[in-house]
N, C-alpha and C positions, 0 to 999 in steps of 0.2 A: 469631138473636138470643140463643139460649141460650148460645152460645159467648161472646158479649160479656158477658153477666151472670156467667158462670163466671169469665171473666178478671178482671172487676171484683172479684168476691169473693176471688179469689186475691191480687190486688194489695192489697186492704183487709186481708186476714189477714197478708200479708207486712209491711205498714206497722205493724200492731199488734205483730207479733213484734219488729221492729226498734226500736220505741219502748220496749217492755218491756225489751229487751236493753240499750238505752242507759241506762234508769233503773237497772237492776241494776249495770251497769258503773260508772255514776256514783257509786252508793252504795259500791261496792268502793273506788273511788279516794278517796272522802272518808274512809273508815275507814283506808286506808293512809296518807293524809296525817297524820291524827291519830296513828297509830302512829309515824310518823316523828318527829313533834314530841315525843311522850313518849319515844321512843328517844333523841333528842338530850338531853332532860332527864335521862334515866337516865345517859347518858355524863357529863353535867356533874355530876350527883350523885356518880357514881363518882369523879370528880376531887376533889370536895369531901370524899368519904369518905377518900380517900388522904391529903389534906391534914390532915384532922382526926386521922387515925390517927398521922401523923407528928408533929403538933403536941402532941397530948395522948394519950399511950398509957395512962395509968393512970385517967383520969377517964371518966365515962360520959355526961356532958351533951352535949358537942359531938359526940362519936363516936356516941352513941345516936341523936341527932337525924339525923345524916348517914346512918346505916344505915336508919333509918325512911324517910327521903325517898327513898333509893336503892331500897328494897324496894317502896314505893308506885309510884314511877315505872316501875320494871321490870315490876311486875304490870300496870299500866295499858298499857304498851307491848305486852306480851304479849297482853292482852285485845283491844286494837284491832287488832293484827296478825292474830289468829285471826278476828275479825269481818270484817276486810278480805279475807282469803283465801277465805272461804267463798263459794260461788256457787250459790245455791239459786234455781231458777226459781219465779216467782210463779204463782199459779193462772191469772191472766189470760194470762200468756205461754204456759202449757201449752195453754190453750183456743185461743189464737190459732194455735199450731203445728198443733193438730189440725184447726182450720178451714182452715188453709192447705193441709195435706196432702189433706183431703177435697175442697177446691175444685180442687186440681191433678189429682186422680184423676178427678173429674167432667169437667174440661176435656179431659183425655186421652181419656176415653171418648167424649165428644161429638165431638171432632175425628176419632177413629177411625171413628165412625158416619157422620160427614159424608163422610169419604173413601170409605167403602164405598158409601154412597148415591150419591155423585157418580160412582163407577166404574160402578155398575149403571145409573144413569139417563143417563149420558153416552154418547158415541159408541161406546166400547168395549163397554158393556152392550148397546146396540142391535145392534151387529154380532154379539155372542155370541148374542143372542136370535134373530136371523135365521138364524144357523148351526144353532141347535138346532131351530127350526121347519122348516128345510130338511131336516134329518136325519130328523125325525119324519115329514114328508110323504113322503120317499123310502122309509122303512121301511114305513109303513102306507098309502101311496098306491096307486092302481090300477096293476096290472101288465098290460101287454099280452100277449095270448096269441098 
């Protein structure tokens, strides 16, 4: 019964790990999508910047606005790119990983103990016990004169 409980705990911990990983990866994907949108806007602003520079080289109004929009879009794209690239495990995911490893170790130990107990209590163990008892009787038994 203990093996079944340990197996259940192992599966539960694994499900928690997978759920937390899915949340983390989903968050990364969302940030990368936002970064892609702002990257596209930065490219469009770059085109507008080139147009404004070619159209009005001496004035600052159109060119200054285009540079400002380009800088803001570029900074936002960089910010969301950095947020999307980081992969920090949450405390829940770390605890679930520890619980999974602990449950797996307990399961391995319980299965090893079950295998040893089965070997001792099974036919091989009884045969070995008979052989040891026969050896003890032959060594310490009566000897004929």
